[in-house]
C-alpha positions as a Python dict, from the first residue, in 0.01 Angstrom:
ca = {
    (1, 'M'): (0, 0, 0),
    (2, 'K'): (-215, 314, -30),
    (3, 'V'): (-482, 369, 235),
    (4, 'L'): (-743, 631, 310),
    (5, 'L'): (-737, 721, 680),
    (6, 'T'): (-1081, 712, 841),
    (7, 'K'): (-950, 831, 1180),
    (8, 'D'): (-667, 1053, 1296),
    (9, 'V'): (-354, 840, 1337),
    (10, 'Y'): (-73, 983, 1547),
    (11, 'K'): (248, 1044, 1348),
    (12, 'L'): (78, 936, 1025),
    (13, 'G'): (-199, 1178, 935),
    (14, 'R'): (-550, 1308, 981),
    (15, 'A'): (-876, 1146, 878),
    (16, 'G'): (-938, 1182, 505),
    (17, 'D'): (-569, 1179, 413),
    (18, 'I'): (-438, 931, 159),
    (19, 'K'): (-110, 778, 275),
    (20, 'K'): (130, 520, 145),
    (21, 'V'): (219, 280, 428),
    (22, 'A'): (405, -46, 463),
    (23, 'S'): (189, -343, 370),
    (24, 'G'): (225, -508, 710),
    (25, 'Y'): (136, -190, 899),
    (26, 'G'): (-174, -138, 686),
    (27, 'R'): (-286, -501, 677),
    (28, 'N'): (-209, -588, 1041),
    (29, 'Y'): (-289, -265, 1225),
    (30, 'L'): (-467, 11, 1034),
    (31, 'L'): (-730, -197, 853),
    (32, 'P'): (-830, -426, 1146),
    (33, 'Q'): (-849, -129, 1386),
    (34, 'G'): (-1081, 55, 1147),
    (35, 'M'): (-838, 345, 1117),
    (36, 'A'): (-808, 315, 739),
    (37, 'V'): (-954, 156, 429),
    (38, 'L'): (-784, 64, 105),
    (39, 'A'): (-757, 363, -129),
    (40, 'T'): (-993, 241, -401),
    (41, 'S'): (-1174, 473, -641),
    (42, 'S'): (-1501, 447, -443),
    (43, 'A'): (-1317, 519, -116),
    (44, 'L'): (-1146, 822, -269),
    (45, 'K'): (-1487, 971, -353),
    (46, 'A'): (-1576, 955, 18),
    (47, 'A'): (-1254, 1127, 129),
    (48, 'D'): (-1405, 1477, 142),
    (49, 'H'): (-1697, 1357, 354),
    (50, 'I'): (-1457, 1180, 592),
    (51, 'R'): (-1245, 1498, 624),
    (52, 'E'): (-1547, 1716, 708),
    (53, 'T'): (-1688, 1472, 963),
    (54, 'A'): (-1348, 1425, 1127),
    (55, 'A'): (-1290, 1802, 1146),
    (56, 'K'): (-1621, 1849, 1332),
    (57, 'Q'): (-1542, 1565, 1573),
    (58, 'R'): (-1189, 1697, 1626),
    (59, 'A'): (-1324, 2044, 1713),
    (60, 'I'): (-1568, 1899, 1967),
    (61, 'L'): (-1298, 1681, 2123),
    (62, 'N'): (-1050, 1969, 2143),
    (63, 'K'): (-1311, 2183, 2317),
    (64, 'E'): (-1380, 1909, 2574),
    (65, 'M'): (-1011, 1838, 2635),
    (66, 'S'): (-902, 2201, 2665),
    (67, 'G'): (-997, 2204, 3035),
    (68, 'I'): (-783, 1899, 3103),
    (69, 'A'): (-502, 2050, 2896),
    (70, 'E'): (-512, 2363, 3112),
    (71, 'I'): (-491, 2156, 3431),
    (72, 'L'): (-203, 1948, 3296),
    (73, 'S'): (-2, 2245, 3174),
    (74, 'N'): (-1, 2389, 3528),
    (75, 'T'): (101, 2059, 3688),
    (76, 'V'): (437, 2016, 3860),
    (77, 'L'): (530, 1667, 3978),
    (78, 'I'): (818, 1605, 4218),
    (79, 'F'): (980, 1263, 4249),
    (80, 'N'): (1252, 1159, 4494),
    (81, 'A'): (1486, 887, 4373),
    (82, 'K'): (1819, 729, 4455),
    (83, 'A'): (2094, 863, 4234),
    (84, 'G'): (2467, 829, 4188),
    (85, 'E'): (2732, 1098, 4210),
    (86, 'T'): (2689, 1198, 3845),
    (87, 'G'): (2315, 1252, 3879),
    (88, 'K'): (2207, 930, 3708),
    (89, 'L'): (1920, 751, 3875),
    (90, 'Y'): (1957, 393, 3997),
    (91, 'G'): (1609, 329, 3861),
    (92, 'S'): (1390, 545, 3641),
    (93, 'I'): (1075, 755, 3651),
    (94, 'T'): (835, 576, 3416),
    (95, 'S'): (533, 703, 3228),
    (96, 'Q'): (308, 502, 3463),
    (97, 'M'): (458, 683, 3764),
    (98, 'I'): (383, 1016, 3593),
    (99, 'V'): (23, 909, 3521),
    (100, 'D'): (-22, 803, 3885),
    (101, 'G'): (124, 1134, 4004),
    (102, 'V'): (-115, 1334, 3783),
    (103, 'K'): (-412, 1130, 3904),
    (104, 'T'): (-314, 1177, 4269),
    (105, 'K'): (-245, 1549, 4236),
    (106, 'N'): (-523, 1664, 3999),
    (107, 'G'): (-763, 1374, 3965),
    (108, 'A'): (-718, 1385, 3587),
    (109, 'E'): (-697, 1045, 3424),
    (110, 'I'): (-468, 1002, 3127),
    (111, 'D'): (-335, 692, 2955),
    (112, 'R'): (32, 605, 3000),
    (113, 'R'): (64, 560, 2622),
    (114, 'D'): (-23, 929, 2579),
    (115, 'I'): (297, 1031, 2761),
    (116, 'E'): (557, 1128, 2500),
    (117, 'S'): (872, 1050, 2692),
    (118, 'D'): (1125, 782, 2750),
    (119, 'P'): (1176, 685, 3114),
    (120, 'I'): (1356, 963, 3303),
    (121, 'R'): (1696, 847, 3422),
    (122, 'S'): (1860, 1166, 3551),
    (123, 'L'): (1812, 1426, 3821),
    (124, 'G'): (1675, 1766, 3732),
    (125, 'E'): (1378, 1932, 3572),
    (126, 'H'): (1211, 1770, 3272),
    (127, 'Q'): (926, 1887, 3045),
    (128, 'I'): (703, 1594, 2953),
    (129, 'K'): (448, 1621, 2671),
    (130, 'V'): (106, 1459, 2706),
    (131, 'R'): (-77, 1384, 2381),
    (132, 'L'): (-447, 1443, 2451),
    (133, 'T'): (-546, 1493, 2087),
    (134, 'M'): (-348, 1562, 1772),
    (135, 'D'): (-377, 1936, 1840),
    (136, 'L'): (-354, 1943, 2221),
    (137, 'T'): (-22, 1844, 2376),
    (138, 'P'): (24, 2017, 2712),
    (139, 'E'): (352, 1984, 2899),
    (140, 'I'): (392, 1864, 3256),
    (141, 'K'): (692, 1979, 3458),
    (142, 'V'): (860, 1683, 3631),
    (143, 'I'): (1128, 1754, 3890),
    (144, 'V'): (1348, 1462, 3996),
    (145, 'L'): (1540, 1511, 4320),
    (146, 'R'): (1791, 1301, 4506),
    (147, 'E'): (1635, 1125, 4807),
    (148, 'G'): (1632, 1354, 5108),
    (149, 'E'): (1641, 1678, 4907),
    (150, 'T'): (1351, 1920, 4905),
    (151, 'A'): (1232, 2133, 4618),
    (152, 'H'): (1179, 2506, 4623),
    (153, 'I'): (924, 2589, 4358),
    (154, 'E'): (897, 2953, 4263),
    (155, 'T'): (554, 3096, 4229),
    (156, 'P'): (490, 3426, 4050),
    (157, 'S'): (457, 3607, 4386),
    (158, 'E'): (803, 3490, 4496),
    (159, 'E'): (1015, 3689, 4255),
    (160, 'E'): (1384, 3723, 4315),
    (161, 'P'): (1497, 4074, 4405),
    (162, 'S'): (1659, 4274, 4128),
    (163, 'E'): (2030, 4362, 4139),
    (164, 'Q'): (1942, 4719, 4238),
    (165, 'E'): (1737, 4599, 4536),
    (166, 'V'): (2023, 4371, 4646),
    (167, 'E'): (2273, 4660, 4621),
    (168, 'N'): (2041, 4888, 4821),
    (169, 'E'): (2001, 4625, 5094),
    (170, 'T'): (2379, 4569, 5105),
    (171, 'E'): (2448, 4942, 5136),
    (172, 'L'): (2183, 4975, 5407),
    (173, 'A'): (2329, 4682, 5602),
    (174, 'S'): (2685, 4817, 5578),
    (175, 'Q'): (2564, 5166, 5682),
    (176, 'Q'): (2389, 5016, 5988),
    (177, 'H'): (2703, 4817, 6073),
    (178, 'E'): (2918, 5134, 6054),
    (179, 'D'): (2672, 5318, 6278),
    (180, 'E'): (2688, 5037, 6536),
    (181, 'V'): (3069, 5038, 6532),
    (182, 'E'): (3085, 5416, 6589),
    (183, 'E'): (2860, 5397, 6896),
}
């Protein structure tokens, strides 16, 4: 079945595109939701107008969502969970838990269906994509720790000393130790 998309459809195409889709997908989802119309000759004539209108709306939406995208890209969420010896969690960190964490930390509301991730089932650091629009997909850093552990998050001001600085400190400490022994 050929359809003309009237709205942007994630993983399918942008408004104004003509796509060939499975009959059931088109008939049961795209057409009733108003996301597409059948690709008839009269609909094809309107394709350029649909593309232009959608591009303007997409630009406005991207501009509005860029502030939220900036907030989300700087977000670090830390979860404590029970885990086995191999680092596998006994439960999982779900997309709803991530949404709740973002809302608590930043006050930004996102839909759990916009989280592009399977449930997290292992310890460690994970990058989770959030689909705000087709063009904006910021990443949230999610750190999963074993219960009782604490996280040390490096900020730009807390840089690790270079190897030269470490060597200088080691030499200084050994020199002071030698001086103390001589006295």
